[in-house]
C-alpha positions as CSV (number, residue, x, y, z in Angstrom):
1,X,-15.9,-13.2,5.4
2,X,-13.5,-12.2,2.6
3,X,-14.3,-13.4,-0.9
4,X,-11.4,-15.1,-2.7
5,X,-11.7,-14.0,-6.3
6,X,-9.6,-15.2,-9.2
7,X,-9.5,-15.0,-13.0
8,X,-8.0,-17.1,-15.7
9,X,-5.6,-14.9,-17.8
10,X,-3.0,-16.1,-20.3
11,X,-3.3,-19.7,-19.1
12,X,-2.7,-18.7,-15.4
13,X,-5.1,-18.4,-12.5
14,X,-4.6,-15.0,-10.9
15,X,-6.0,-14.3,-7.4
16,X,-7.2,-10.8,-6.8
17,X,-5.5,-8.9,-4.0
18,X,-8.9,-7.8,-2.7
19,X,-12.5,-7.9,-3.8
20,X,-13.3,-6.5,-7.3
21,X,-16.8,-5.7,-8.5
22,X,-17.9,-8.7,-10.6
23,X,-18.6,-6.5,-13.7
24,X,-14.9,-5.5,-13.8
25,X,-13.6,-9.1,-13.3
26,X,-13.0,-9.8,-17.0
27,X,-10.0,-9.8,-19.3
28,X,-11.2,-7.3,-21.9
29,X,-8.2,-5.1,-22.9
30,X,-8.6,-1.5,-21.9
31,X,-6.4,1.6,-21.8
32,X,-5.4,3.4,-18.6
33,X,-3.4,6.6,-18.1
34,X,-1.0,7.7,-15.4
35,X,-2.8,10.5,-13.6
36,X,0.4,12.5,-13.3
37,X,2.3,12.0,-16.6
38,X,-0.6,11.2,-18.9
39,X,1.3,8.2,-20.3
40,X,-1.1,5.4,-21.4
41,X,-0.8,1.6,-21.5
42,X,-3.2,-1.3,-22.3
43,X,-4.1,-3.8,-19.7
44,X,-6.9,-6.2,-18.8
45,X,-10.0,-4.7,-17.2
46,X,-9.5,-6.6,-13.9
47,X,-6.0,-5.1,-13.6
48,X,-7.4,-1.6,-14.2
49,X,-10.0,-2.3,-11.5
50,X,-7.1,-3.1,-9.1
51,X,-5.3,0.1,-10.1
52,X,-8.4,2.1,-9.5
53,X,-8.9,0.5,-6.1
54,X,-5.3,1.3,-5.2
55,X,-5.9,5.0,-6.1
56,X,-9.1,5.1,-4.1
57,X,-7.5,3.5,-1.1
58,X,-4.7,6.0,-1.3
59,X,-7.2,8.9,-1.2
60,X,-8.9,7.3,1.9
61,X,-5.6,6.6,3.7
62,X,-6.0,2.8,3.6
63,X,-2.3,2.2,3.2
64,X,-2.4,-1.6,3.9
65,X,-4.7,-1.9,0.9
66,X,-2.5,0.3,-1.2
67,X,0.6,-1.8,-0.4
68,X,-1.3,-5.1,-1.0
69,X,-2.5,-3.8,-4.4
70,X,1.0,-2.4,-5.4
71,X,2.6,-5.7,-4.5
72,X,0.1,-7.6,-6.6
73,X,0.5,-5.2,-9.5
74,X,4.3,-5.6,-9.5
75,X,4.0,-9.3,-9.4
76,X,1.5,-9.7,-12.3
77,X,1.8,-6.6,-14.4
78,X,5.3,-5.2,-13.9
79,X,5.3,-3.2,-17.2
80,X,2.0,-1.6,-16.6
81,X,3.0,-0.9,-13.0
82,X,6.0,1.1,-14.2
83,X,3.7,3.3,-16.4
84,X,0.7,3.7,-14.1
85,X,1.9,3.5,-10.5
86,X,5.6,3.9,-10.2
């Protein structure tokens, strides 16, 4: 059974693309860096957790999860997507 997680952020309810550990499901602002360019940007902790899961799924070859995460990121955090994942 898949857990349907969501979070309130900037007055909107955002559904997670996949399960995120509960300790990372918060809107505390954190900084993340592009692992190739080193460029950094601020984003909420839950979005960073999605980014980290995307990178992990890529390493494991789980491309459906990668695609689902990238689509979610583009929809909800386009500016951060351009810095961290594009």
